[in-house]
C-alpha positions as CSV (number, residue, x, y, z in Angstrom):
1,M,-0.9,-24.4,-3.4
2,K,0.4,-27.0,-5.9
3,D,1.8,-24.4,-8.4
4,E,2.9,-21.9,-5.8
5,T,6.3,-21.8,-4.3
6,V,6.4,-21.9,-0.5
7,A,8.4,-19.6,1.6
8,R,9.5,-20.7,5.0
9,I,9.2,-18.3,8.0
10,G,10.1,-18.8,11.6
11,V,7.6,-18.0,14.4
12,S,8.6,-17.8,18.1
13,L,5.9,-18.5,20.6
14,P,5.9,-18.7,24.4
15,P,5.6,-22.4,25.6
16,K,2.0,-22.0,26.9
17,L,0.7,-20.4,23.7
18,L,2.4,-23.1,21.6
19,K,0.8,-25.8,23.8
20,K,-2.6,-24.3,23.3
21,F,-2.0,-23.9,19.6
22,D,-0.9,-27.5,19.2
23,E,-4.0,-28.6,21.1
24,M,-6.2,-26.5,18.7
25,V,-4.3,-27.9,15.7
26,E,-5.1,-31.5,16.8
27,R,-8.7,-30.7,17.9
28,M,-9.5,-29.0,14.6
29,G,-7.9,-31.8,12.5
30,Y,-5.1,-29.9,10.8
31,A,-2.4,-32.2,9.4
32,N,0.3,-29.9,10.8
33,R,1.1,-26.6,12.3
34,S,1.9,-25.0,8.9
35,E,-1.7,-25.6,7.7
36,A,-3.1,-24.0,10.8
37,V,-0.7,-21.0,10.6
38,R,-1.7,-20.5,6.9
39,D,-5.4,-20.7,7.8
40,A,-4.8,-18.2,10.7
41,V,-3.0,-15.8,8.4
42,R,-5.7,-16.0,5.8
43,H,-8.3,-15.3,8.4
44,Y,-6.4,-12.3,9.7
45,M,-6.0,-10.9,6.2
46,I,-9.7,-11.4,5.3
47,K,-10.6,-9.7,8.5
48,N,-8.3,-6.7,8.0
49,E,-8.0,-6.4,4.2
50,P,-11.4,-5.0,3.2
51,R,-11.1,-1.8,5.2
52,E,-11.3,0.4,2.1
53,D,-13.8,-1.7,0.0
54,A,-16.5,0.4,-1.5
55,G,-20.1,-0.7,-1.3
56,L,-22.8,-1.0,1.3
57,R,-21.9,-3.3,4.2
58,V,-23.4,-4.3,7.6
59,G,-21.1,-4.7,10.5
60,V,-21.6,-6.0,14.1
61,I,-19.2,-4.3,16.4
62,S,-18.8,-6.0,19.8
63,I,-17.0,-4.3,22.6
64,I,-16.3,-5.3,26.2
65,Y,-15.6,-2.6,28.6
66,D,-15.3,-1.8,32.3
67,H,-18.3,0.4,33.2
68,D,-16.5,1.6,36.3
69,V,-14.0,3.6,34.3
70,R,-15.0,7.2,34.7
71,G,-16.8,8.6,31.6
72,V,-16.7,5.4,29.5
73,N,-20.5,5.2,29.2
74,D,-20.8,8.8,28.2
75,V,-18.1,8.4,25.5
76,L,-19.7,5.3,24.1
77,T,-23.1,6.9,24.0
78,D,-21.7,10.1,22.3
79,M,-20.0,7.9,19.7
80,Q,-23.2,6.2,18.8
81,H,-25.0,9.5,18.5
82,R,-22.1,10.8,16.3
83,Y,-22.7,8.0,13.9
84,H,-26.5,7.9,14.2
85,D,-27.0,7.8,10.5
86,M,-25.1,4.5,10.3
87,I,-25.9,2.7,13.6
88,Q,-29.1,0.7,13.2
89,S,-29.2,-0.9,16.6
90,S,-27.3,-1.6,19.8
91,T,-27.7,-4.1,22.6
92,H,-26.2,-3.9,26.0
93,L,-25.3,-6.9,28.2
94,H,-24.1,-6.9,31.8
95,L,-21.4,-9.6,32.0
96,D,-20.6,-9.2,35.7
97,R,-20.4,-6.4,38.3
98,H,-17.8,-4.5,36.4
99,N,-17.9,-5.6,32.8
100,C,-20.4,-4.9,30.0
101,M,-20.7,-5.9,26.4
102,E,-22.2,-3.7,23.7
103,L,-23.2,-5.0,20.3
104,I,-23.6,-2.3,17.7
105,I,-25.1,-3.0,14.3
106,A,-23.9,-0.4,11.7
107,R,-24.8,-0.1,8.0
108,G,-22.6,1.9,5.5
109,E,-19.3,1.9,3.8
110,T,-16.6,-0.5,5.1
111,R,-14.3,2.4,5.7
112,K,-16.8,4.2,7.9
113,I,-17.8,1.0,9.9
114,N,-14.1,0.4,10.6
115,E,-13.8,4.0,11.7
116,I,-16.5,3.5,14.3
117,K,-14.8,0.3,15.5
118,D,-11.4,2.0,15.7
119,H,-12.8,4.9,17.6
120,L,-14.5,2.6,20.1
121,T,-11.3,0.5,20.5
122,S,-9.4,3.6,21.7
123,V,-11.9,4.6,24.4
124,P,-10.4,4.3,27.9
125,G,-12.1,1.4,29.7
126,V,-12.7,-0.6,26.5
127,K,-10.9,-3.9,26.9
128,N,-11.8,-5.5,23.6
129,A,-13.4,-4.5,20.3
130,D,-14.1,-6.8,17.4
131,L,-15.9,-6.4,14.1
132,L,-17.8,-8.9,11.9
133,I,-18.6,-7.3,8.6
134,T,-20.6,-8.6,5.6
135,G,-21.8,-7.3,2.2
136,I,-25.3,-6.5,1.3
137,T,-26.9,-8.0,-1.9
138,E,-28.9,-5.3,-3.6
139,D,-31.7,-6.6,-5.9
């Protein structure tokens, strides 16, 4: 950042979140909060920027959901069948009596993989959805 100008911003955090953040800053060895915030913003942008990138990608979509919510299993299964041409594999884990995790591996365009993740995120009963995406090197 030596040739860049730096803009200052203000961030308001609840005390408990700030305490946890400060603990993380120290544990991870950041020199100060600003470095940690810059790193967090970069991570957020990397994770969300390539939504429209062209090219073949592989993504792992992880979802945690409450299987007691009526119809959630049917909707999740239907979604996977709707995208059968892209979904390569899925793994189901029982986390406890009520919560399950599904790991779905999809191959295709970034936009389409994000579309699957976004659809799964909006299913009633889904508590969390995340996506890890990477490119494919074609020889």
